C-alpha positions as CSV (number, residue, x, y, z in Angstrom):
1,M,18.3,-8.3,8.9
2,K,17.5,-4.9,10.4
3,L,15.7,-2.1,8.5
4,S,15.9,1.4,9.5
5,L,12.6,3.3,10.1
6,Q,13.3,5.5,6.9
7,A,13.9,2.5,4.9
8,T,10.6,0.9,6.0
9,M,8.6,4.0,5.3
10,V,10.1,4.1,1.7
11,I,9.7,0.5,1.1
12,G,6.2,0.5,2.3
13,F,5.2,3.4,0.1
14,I,6.7,1.9,-3.1
15,F,4.9,-1.4,-2.2
16,S,1.7,0.2,-1.7
17,M,2.1,2.2,-5.2
18,A,2.8,-1.0,-6.9
19,C,-0.2,-2.9,-5.3
20,I,-2.4,0.0,-6.1
21,A,-1.0,-0.1,-9.8
22,V,-2.2,-3.9,-10.0
23,A,-5.6,-3.0,-8.6
24,I,-6.1,-0.2,-11.1
25,N,-5.0,-2.5,-13.8
26,G,-7.2,-5.4,-12.7
27,F,-10.2,-2.9,-12.5
28,T,-9.6,-1.5,-15.8
29,S,-8.9,-4.8,-17.7
30,I,-12.2,-6.4,-17.2
31,P,-13.5,-7.0,-20.8
32,A,-17.2,-5.8,-21.6
33,G,-18.5,-9.2,-23.1
34,V,-17.0,-11.6,-20.1
35,D,-19.3,-13.9,-18.1
36,P,-20.2,-12.5,-14.7
37,A,-18.3,-15.2,-12.7
38,T,-15.2,-14.3,-14.7
39,A,-15.5,-10.6,-13.9
40,S,-16.3,-11.3,-10.5
41,D,-12.9,-13.2,-10.1
42,V,-11.3,-10.3,-11.7
43,R,-12.7,-7.8,-9.3
44,G,-11.9,-9.9,-6.3
45,F,-8.1,-10.1,-7.4
46,A,-8.1,-6.4,-7.8
47,F,-9.7,-5.8,-4.5
48,F,-7.2,-8.2,-3.0
49,W,-4.3,-6.0,-4.5
50,A,-6.0,-2.6,-3.4
51,F,-6.2,-4.2,0.2
52,L,-2.6,-5.0,0.0
53,G,-1.9,-1.4,-1.0
54,L,-3.7,0.0,1.9
55,V,-1.8,-2.2,4.3
56,G,1.5,-1.0,2.8
57,F,0.3,2.5,2.9
58,A,-0.6,2.3,6.6
59,F,2.7,0.9,7.4
60,A,4.4,3.8,5.5
61,A,2.3,6.3,7.4
62,A,2.7,4.6,10.8
63,S,6.4,4.9,10.1
64,W,6.3,8.6,9.0
65,W,4.4,9.3,12.1
66,I,6.8,7.4,14.6
67,L,9.7,9.5,12.8
68,R,7.8,12.7,13.3
69,N,7.2,12.2,16.8
70,A,10.7,11.0,17.5
71,A,12.1,14.2,15.8
72,R,9.8,16.4,17.8
73,D,10.8,14.5,21.0
74,A,14.4,15.1,20.1
75,A,14.0,18.7,19.3
76,K,12.3,19.3,22.8
77,G,15.1,17.5,24.5
78,E,13.1,14.6,25.9
């Protein structure tokens, strides 16, 4: 299966937004009276999803950068 660069950019952005939403939900759902081990586990889970969101955003940004440079090169006639 081949994906176009535009599709990769859109899917990467959607994936990153979903992962960031899960991370925010994880950070905000830590109860106040929970033991430190459980709170640490929840934070670790949320940081993992935040990392995945950053990776998705990096791929989306790289796709956008490649598309932008390809359009500039095509406009110059190279």
